[in-house]
C-alpha positions as CSV (number, residue, x, y, z in Angstrom):
1,M,-202.4,5.2,-41.8
2,K,-205.8,3.9,-40.5
3,V,-206.3,1.4,-37.7
4,L,-208.9,-2.0,-37.7
5,K,-209.6,-3.8,-35.0
6,F,-211.3,-7.3,-35.4
7,G,-212.8,-9.2,-32.2
8,G,-213.0,-12.7,-31.4
9,T,-215.8,-13.8,-33.5
10,S,-214.4,-11.9,-36.5
11,L,-211.5,-14.3,-36.1
12,G,-213.4,-17.1,-34.8
13,D,-212.5,-20.1,-37.6
14,A,-210.8,-19.9,-40.9
15,S,-213.3,-18.8,-43.0
16,R,-213.9,-15.9,-40.4
17,M,-210.1,-14.9,-41.2
18,R,-210.8,-15.4,-44.6
19,Q,-213.3,-12.6,-44.7
20,V,-211.3,-10.3,-42.4
21,A,-208.3,-10.8,-45.0
22,E,-210.6,-9.5,-47.8
23,I,-211.8,-6.8,-45.9
24,I,-207.9,-5.4,-44.9
25,G,-206.8,-6.4,-48.3
26,A,-207.3,-3.3,-49.8
27,E,-205.9,-1.4,-46.8
28,E,-202.2,-0.2,-48.1
29,D,-201.5,1.7,-44.7
30,C,-202.8,-0.1,-41.7
31,I,-202.5,-1.4,-37.9
32,V,-204.5,-4.2,-37.4
33,V,-205.7,-5.2,-34.3
34,C,-206.5,-8.6,-33.4
35,S,-208.4,-10.4,-30.3
36,A,-207.9,-14.1,-29.7
37,M,-210.1,-16.5,-31.5
38,S,-213.7,-16.4,-30.3
39,G,-213.9,-18.7,-26.7
40,V,-210.1,-18.8,-26.3
41,T,-209.8,-16.3,-23.2
42,N,-212.7,-18.0,-21.6
43,T,-210.9,-21.6,-22.0
44,L,-207.6,-20.0,-20.9
45,T,-209.5,-18.1,-17.8
46,D,-210.6,-21.8,-16.9
47,I,-207.3,-23.3,-17.4
48,A,-205.9,-20.4,-15.1
49,R,-208.4,-21.7,-12.3
50,L,-208.2,-25.0,-12.2
51,W,-203.9,-24.3,-12.4
52,S,-204.5,-22.0,-9.4
53,L,-206.7,-25.3,-7.2
54,G,-203.6,-27.5,-8.5
55,N,-205.5,-29.7,-10.7
56,T,-203.0,-29.8,-13.7
57,H,-204.2,-32.6,-15.1
58,R,-207.5,-30.8,-16.2
59,A,-206.0,-27.7,-17.0
60,L,-203.7,-29.8,-19.4
61,G,-206.6,-31.2,-21.2
62,L,-208.2,-28.1,-22.2
63,L,-204.7,-27.0,-23.1
64,S,-204.7,-29.8,-25.4
65,D,-208.5,-29.1,-26.7
66,L,-207.1,-25.4,-27.7
67,H,-204.0,-26.5,-29.2
68,H,-206.7,-29.0,-31.5
69,L,-208.5,-25.9,-32.0
70,Y,-205.7,-24.1,-33.6
71,N,-204.1,-26.9,-35.5
72,K,-207.8,-27.7,-37.2
73,T,-207.8,-23.8,-37.7
74,C,-204.3,-23.8,-39.4
75,Y,-205.4,-26.9,-41.8
76,N,-208.1,-25.4,-42.9
77,L,-206.1,-21.8,-43.9
78,F,-203.7,-23.8,-45.7
79,P,-204.9,-26.8,-47.4
80,D,-201.2,-27.6,-48.6
81,L,-199.8,-29.5,-45.6
82,S,-196.6,-28.3,-47.0
83,E,-197.7,-24.5,-46.8
84,A,-198.6,-25.4,-42.9
85,S,-195.6,-27.2,-41.1
86,A,-194.1,-23.9,-40.1
87,T,-197.1,-22.4,-38.9
88,L,-197.7,-26.0,-36.9
89,D,-194.2,-26.2,-35.7
90,M,-195.0,-22.6,-34.3
91,L,-198.3,-24.1,-32.3
92,A,-196.4,-26.8,-31.0
93,A,-193.7,-24.9,-29.6
94,H,-196.2,-21.9,-27.9
95,F,-198.5,-25.1,-26.5
96,A,-195.5,-26.8,-25.2
97,K,-193.9,-24.0,-23.5
98,I,-197.5,-23.3,-21.8
99,G,-197.7,-26.9,-20.9
100,S,-194.1,-26.3,-18.9
101,F,-195.8,-23.1,-16.9
102,L,-198.7,-25.5,-16.0
103,N,-196.6,-28.3,-14.5
104,G,-194.9,-25.4,-12.1
105,T,-196.2,-23.7,-9.4
106,H,-199.1,-21.4,-10.1
107,N,-198.4,-17.7,-9.5
108,K,-200.1,-14.3,-10.8
109,R,-197.9,-13.0,-12.8
110,D,-197.6,-16.2,-15.4
111,E,-201.3,-16.2,-15.1
112,Y,-201.6,-12.9,-16.6
113,W,-199.1,-14.2,-19.5
114,L,-201.3,-17.2,-19.9
115,L,-204.2,-15.1,-20.4
116,A,-202.2,-13.2,-23.4
117,Q,-201.3,-16.5,-24.9
118,G,-204.9,-16.3,-27.1
119,E,-204.2,-13.3,-29.0
120,I,-200.5,-13.9,-29.4
121,I,-201.4,-17.3,-30.8
122,T,-204.1,-16.1,-32.7
123,C,-201.8,-13.2,-34.3
124,K,-198.8,-15.2,-35.0
125,L,-201.5,-17.9,-37.0
126,F,-203.4,-15.4,-38.7
127,V,-200.2,-13.2,-39.7
128,D,-198.8,-16.3,-41.4
129,F,-201.9,-16.7,-43.5
130,L,-201.7,-13.3,-44.4
131,N,-198.3,-13.2,-45.5
132,A,-198.5,-16.9,-47.0
133,N,-201.1,-14.7,-49.4
134,D,-198.5,-11.9,-50.0
135,G,-200.0,-9.7,-47.1
136,G,-196.7,-8.2,-46.4
137,F,-197.3,-7.3,-42.5
138,K,-194.9,-7.0,-39.5
139,L,-196.5,-8.3,-36.5
140,I,-195.5,-6.5,-33.8
141,N,-195.7,-7.2,-30.0
142,A,-198.1,-5.1,-28.0
143,F,-196.2,-6.1,-24.7
144,D,-193.5,-4.2,-25.9
145,F,-195.8,-0.6,-26.1
146,I,-198.6,-1.0,-24.1
147,H,-197.5,0.0,-20.8
148,L,-199.9,1.3,-17.8
149,G,-198.5,3.9,-15.4
150,A,-198.1,3.6,-11.8
151,D,-201.9,4.7,-11.7
152,G,-202.9,1.9,-13.8
153,E,-203.6,3.8,-16.8
154,P,-201.8,3.6,-20.8
155,S,-200.5,7.1,-21.7
156,I,-201.0,8.1,-25.4
157,I,-198.0,9.9,-25.5
158,D,-195.7,7.2,-23.9
159,I,-197.2,4.4,-26.5
160,H,-196.4,7.3,-29.4
161,E,-193.0,7.1,-27.8
162,R,-192.6,3.6,-27.6
163,L,-193.8,2.9,-31.1
164,L,-191.5,5.4,-32.7
165,R,-188.7,4.1,-31.1
166,L,-189.0,0.6,-32.1
167,Y,-190.3,0.8,-35.2
168,G,-190.2,4.2,-36.8
169,S,-192.6,6.7,-38.1
170,M,-194.9,3.7,-39.2
171,Q,-196.4,6.4,-41.4
172,H,-196.7,3.7,-44.4
173,G,-196.7,0.0,-44.0
174,R,-199.2,-2.8,-43.0
175,Y,-198.6,-3.9,-39.3
176,L,-200.5,-6.5,-37.2
177,T,-200.8,-6.6,-33.4
178,Q,-202.6,-7.8,-30.3
179,G,-205.3,-6.2,-28.4
180,F,-206.4,-6.5,-25.0
181,I,-202.4,-7.4,-23.5
182,C,-200.0,-4.7,-22.2
183,T,-197.6,-5.0,-19.2
184,D,-198.1,-3.0,-16.0
185,H,-195.8,-0.6,-14.3
186,H,-193.3,-3.3,-13.1
187,G,-193.2,-4.3,-16.5
188,D,-194.9,-7.5,-16.1
189,P,-197.6,-9.3,-18.2
190,Y,-201.2,-8.0,-17.6
191,N,-204.3,-7.0,-19.6
192,L,-206.8,-4.0,-20.2
193,Q,-209.4,-6.0,-18.9
194,R,-212.4,-7.7,-20.8
195,G,-213.2,-6.0,-24.1
196,G,-209.7,-4.2,-24.1
197,S,-209.0,-4.8,-27.3
198,D,-211.2,-1.9,-28.3
199,Y,-209.2,0.1,-26.0
200,T,-205.8,-1.2,-27.6
201,A,-206.9,0.0,-31.3
202,T,-208.3,3.7,-30.0
203,L,-204.8,4.1,-27.9
204,I,-202.5,3.0,-30.7
205,G,-204.9,5.5,-33.3
206,A,-204.3,8.4,-31.0
207,A,-200.6,7.8,-30.1
208,M,-199.9,7.3,-34.1
209,D,-202.4,10.4,-34.9
210,V,-204.3,8.3,-37.7
211,S,-207.2,9.1,-40.2
212,A,-209.9,6.6,-38.7
213,I,-210.0,4.0,-36.4
214,E,-212.6,1.1,-37.4
215,I,-213.8,-1.6,-34.8
216,W,-215.6,-4.8,-36.7
217,T,-217.3,-6.9,-34.8
218,D,-220.4,-9.3,-35.7
219,I,-223.2,-6.2,-35.0
220,D,-224.3,-3.7,-37.6
221,G,-223.4,-1.1,-35.2
222,V,-224.7,0.7,-32.2
223,R,-228.2,-0.6,-31.7
224,N,-230.7,2.2,-30.0
225,N,-232.2,-0.6,-27.6
226,D,-230.8,-4.0,-26.2
227,P,-231.8,-6.7,-28.8
228,R,-231.4,-9.2,-26.6
229,Y,-234.6,-8.0,-24.1
230,V,-236.4,-5.6,-27.1
231,A,-237.9,-6.5,-30.5
232,D,-237.3,-4.1,-33.4
233,T,-234.1,-2.5,-32.4
234,F,-232.5,-0.4,-35.3
235,S,-229.0,0.6,-36.1
236,I,-227.6,4.4,-35.3
237,R,-226.4,6.1,-38.1
238,E,-224.1,8.5,-36.2
239,L,-223.1,9.5,-32.9
240,S,-221.1,12.3,-30.8
241,F,-218.4,11.0,-28.8
242,G,-220.2,11.9,-25.6
243,E,-223.3,9.9,-26.4
244,A,-220.9,6.8,-27.6
245,A,-219.1,7.4,-24.2
246,E,-222.6,7.5,-21.9
247,L,-223.8,4.4,-24.0
248,A,-220.4,2.3,-23.7
249,Y,-220.5,3.2,-20.3
250,F,-223.8,2.4,-19.3
251,G,-223.8,-1.0,-20.4
252,A,-223.5,-1.0,-24.8
253,K,-221.9,-4.2,-24.8
254,I,-220.5,-3.3,-28.7
255,L,-218.2,-0.5,-27.2
256,H,-215.5,-1.2,-24.0
257,P,-216.1,1.7,-21.9
258,S,-212.7,3.1,-21.9
259,C,-212.3,3.1,-26.1
260,V,-213.8,6.4,-26.6
261,W,-211.7,9.2,-25.1
262,P,-208.6,8.5,-26.9
263,A,-210.4,9.0,-30.4
264,R,-212.3,12.2,-29.0
265,S,-208.6,13.5,-27.7
266,N,-207.1,13.2,-31.4
267,N,-210.4,13.9,-32.8
268,I,-210.4,10.6,-34.6
269,P,-213.7,9.3,-36.5
270,L,-214.5,5.7,-34.9
271,Y,-216.7,3.6,-37.1
272,L,-218.2,0.6,-36.1
273,K,-218.7,-2.0,-38.3
274,N,-220.0,-5.8,-39.2
275,T,-217.4,-8.3,-40.8
276,L,-220.5,-10.7,-42.2
277,T,-221.8,-7.6,-43.9
278,P,-218.9,-5.0,-44.6
279,I,-220.9,-3.3,-47.0
280,T,-223.5,-1.7,-44.7
281,A,-222.7,1.4,-43.1
282,G,-222.8,0.5,-39.2
283,T,-222.0,3.6,-37.0
284,I,-219.8,6.6,-37.2
285,I,-219.1,7.9,-33.7
286,R,-217.1,11.8,-34.4
287,R,-216.8,15.1,-33.0
288,G,-219.7,17.5,-33.7
289,P,-223.1,19.2,-32.6
290,D,-225.2,16.4,-31.0
291,S,-228.5,16.0,-33.4
292,K,-231.9,16.3,-31.5
293,G,-233.8,13.4,-30.0
294,I,-233.1,10.4,-28.4
295,K,-230.7,8.4,-29.5
296,A,-230.4,5.0,-27.9
297,V,-231.2,3.3,-24.5
298,A,-228.4,1.2,-22.6
299,A,-228.8,-0.3,-19.0
300,K,-226.1,-2.0,-16.7
301,D,-227.4,-4.6,-14.1
302,G,-225.7,-5.5,-10.5
303,I,-225.8,-1.8,-9.4
304,T,-226.1,-1.2,-5.4
305,M,-227.5,2.1,-4.6
306,I,-226.4,3.6,-1.2
307,R,-228.3,6.2,0.6
308,I,-226.5,8.8,3.5
309,R,-229.3,10.5,5.4
310,S,-227.6,13.3,7.9
311,A,-229.0,16.3,9.5
312,R,-225.5,17.7,9.1
313,M,-225.5,18.4,5.6
314,L,-228.2,21.0,5.8
315,N,-226.5,24.2,5.3
316,A,-223.2,22.8,5.4
317,Y,-220.2,22.6,3.3
318,G,-217.6,19.9,2.6
319,F,-220.1,16.8,3.5
320,L,-220.2,15.8,-0.3
321,R,-216.1,15.7,-0.1
322,R,-215.9,13.6,2.7
323,V,-218.3,11.2,1.3
324,F,-216.1,11.0,-2.0
325,E,-212.8,10.6,0.0
326,I,-214.4,7.3,1.5
327,F,-215.2,6.0,-2.1
328,E,-211.6,7.1,-3.3
329,S,-209.9,5.5,0.1
330,W,-211.5,2.3,-1.5
331,K,-211.2,2.9,-4.9
332,T,-215.0,2.3,-5.5
333,P,-216.1,4.4,-8.4
334,I,-219.3,6.0,-7.9
335,D,-221.7,5.7,-11.2
336,V,-225.1,8.1,-10.6
337,I,-225.6,10.4,-7.3
338,T,-228.3,12.8,-6.6
339,T,-229.1,15.0,-3.5
340,S,-231.3,17.0,-1.2
341,E,-230.5,19.0,1.8
342,V,-230.4,16.2,3.9
343,A,-229.1,13.1,2.2
344,V,-227.4,12.1,-0.9
345,S,-228.2,8.8,-3.0
346,L,-225.6,7.2,-5.1
347,T,-224.8,3.7,-6.7
348,I,-221.8,1.6,-7.4
349,D,-221.4,-1.3,-9.8
350,N,-218.4,-2.6,-7.9
351,A,-219.2,-4.0,-4.2
352,E,-216.1,-5.6,-3.3
353,F,-215.6,-3.0,-0.6
354,L,-219.0,-2.3,0.0
355,D,-218.6,-3.4,4.1
356,Q,-215.7,-1.1,4.5
357,V,-217.4,2.0,2.7
358,I,-220.7,1.7,4.4
359,R,-218.9,1.4,8.1
360,E,-217.1,4.6,7.4
361,L,-220.2,6.2,6.0
362,K,-221.9,5.5,8.7
363,E,-219.5,8.0,10.9
364,L,-221.4,10.7,8.7
365,G,-225.0,9.5,8.9
366,E,-227.7,7.0,8.8
367,V,-227.2,4.6,5.8
368,S,-229.3,2.3,3.9
369,I,-228.7,-0.2,1.3
370,V,-230.7,-1.3,-2.1
371,S,-228.8,-4.3,-3.8
372,N,-229.7,-5.7,-7.3
373,Q,-230.6,-2.5,-8.9
374,S,-230.1,-1.8,-12.9
375,I,-229.2,1.5,-14.2
376,V,-230.9,2.9,-17.3
377,C,-229.6,5.5,-19.3
378,I,-231.6,7.2,-22.0
379,V,-228.7,8.9,-24.5
380,G,-229.4,11.8,-26.6
381,D,-230.5,15.4,-26.6
382,V,-232.5,14.7,-23.8
383,L,-232.4,18.6,-22.7
384,A,-234.2,19.5,-25.2
385,E,-237.0,21.2,-23.0
386,H,-239.2,22.3,-25.3
387,Q,-239.9,19.3,-27.0
388,G,-240.5,17.3,-23.5
389,Y,-238.2,14.4,-24.0
390,A,-237.9,13.9,-20.1
391,A,-241.9,13.9,-19.5
392,R,-241.8,11.0,-22.2
393,I,-239.4,9.3,-20.6
394,L,-240.9,9.6,-17.4
395,E,-244.3,8.8,-18.7
396,S,-242.9,5.7,-20.4
397,L,-241.6,4.4,-16.7
398,K,-244.2,5.6,-14.8
399,H,-245.9,2.1,-14.1
400,L,-242.1,0.8,-12.6
401,Q,-240.4,1.5,-9.5
402,V,-238.1,4.2,-10.1
403,K,-235.6,4.5,-7.2
404,M,-233.5,7.6,-8.6
405,V,-233.1,9.8,-11.5
406,S,-230.2,11.8,-12.4
407,F,-230.8,14.6,-15.0
408,G,-229.2,17.6,-16.1
409,G,-225.4,16.5,-14.8
410,S,-224.8,15.9,-19.1
411,H,-226.9,17.2,-22.0
412,N,-226.0,13.8,-23.4
413,N,-228.3,11.7,-21.1
414,L,-231.0,11.0,-18.1
415,T,-230.3,8.3,-16.2
416,V,-233.1,6.0,-13.7
417,V,-232.4,3.5,-11.5
418,L,-234.8,0.5,-10.7
419,P,-235.2,-2.8,-9.6
420,Q,-233.0,-5.3,-11.8
421,D,-236.1,-7.5,-12.5
422,E,-238.0,-4.6,-14.2
423,K,-235.1,-3.9,-16.3
424,Q,-236.6,-5.5,-19.6
425,E,-239.8,-4.3,-18.8
426,A,-238.7,-0.6,-18.4
427,L,-236.4,-1.0,-21.9
428,I,-239.3,-2.4,-23.4
429,A,-241.3,0.4,-22.4
430,L,-238.6,3.2,-23.7
431,Q,-238.7,1.5,-26.8
432,K,-242.4,1.9,-27.2
433,G,-242.5,5.4,-25.7
434,L,-239.7,6.6,-27.2
435,F,-238.8,5.1,-30.3
436,N,-242.0,3.8,-32.1
437,T,-242.9,7.1,-33.5
438,A,-243.0,8.6,-37.1
439,E,-240.2,11.0,-35.9
440,T,-237.4,8.3,-34.8
441,E,-237.5,6.4,-38.2
442,K,-235.1,8.5,-39.8
443,T,-232.3,7.7,-37.3
444,A,-233.0,3.9,-38.5
445,M,-230.0,2.7,-40.6
446,P,-231.0,1.1,-44.3
447,D,-230.1,-2.2,-44.6
448,K,-227.4,-0.9,-47.7
449,T,-226.2,2.0,-47.0
450,I,-222.6,2.9,-47.5
451,I,-220.5,5.6,-45.4
452,S,-217.0,6.7,-46.8
453,N,-214.5,6.6,-44.7
């Protein structure tokens, strides 16, 4: 059994859906996880906002546009109108139900239900197309088995038990389900946040202990740097789970930050592949010794740096615990941290409760804040001291305003913090200083290489 996940761009129109159908056509035993068609969740988010503001007329107008998009896709998938009629009726019923909700009073529960409709309708449309071509797929509802506990997190064991109870062992057969959507611990509609379809796929894969998980997008695997800012990037052939987790958390857009740990927990290889060029190898993520050298660079914007300075830290114990408790009480994760004898510097990317956090930190010492920063994470075997990687990293950035350096917390990365408006220059400098050498050419991905799954 294998899990294959397809993102919104992979299912963006009828021609893309046909490409996906060809990819999964060779799979006998599989669970296919689908996102909403490209752009649909954004439109549903706009509809939800208008609904909450009481602008029902405009919300219904956007809903009509969405209905037209799905009808057009249906006509293109089923050229014979007689074959399309049942699916068109299904679409009409779904959009009528959504319209009735929009004519009612806005509430948060129904808003989450609304945001789930992109995945639900896309999957129903796609499974109708697959089964019209003898696909033999069973549609299963993610609302029935992806459930969050009281801590807001899903449980692999719980997902396994729910799937077993609803559908049996699932060792054989072809299944299709929605990514992104789930229920909260009250059983109400909720979701796994943007990019959550990757998370759905790896949760299901771990729950069913599958042989492989494939994440299909429109990119040839993980790039060694951000191609939006840097020229001459290349795909990485292989990453360890640890390296992939660091890249995902610190800004690599191809992976949802939470999606690595379920695969890692069951040692399931994770393949990142391109729907448009399925014969290319992409990137494989799996357990094993980390290869030597620097693999990639990723960056995350919107960072706030906080420094707490206090003479009470000197030769004291318990000070850091009190700092961490403040962030914990306000549910604000810390990204990067460095300490000295009398000061601690740290970063956060969620400033929702910044004022409250700062107010309590000031009881411990002098507090200063610097906003609009970026974290740049360099991932690979950066602690190979005899090769001088740390020195090369800092040498590449010597002309920039590096505010923090975190080194040694993990052998997988060295992290720096610098002003956001210097991020692109930093990425370009690191590309030139770390990758544009003969020793990194062997990590580049050939155009036509196949890795056996």
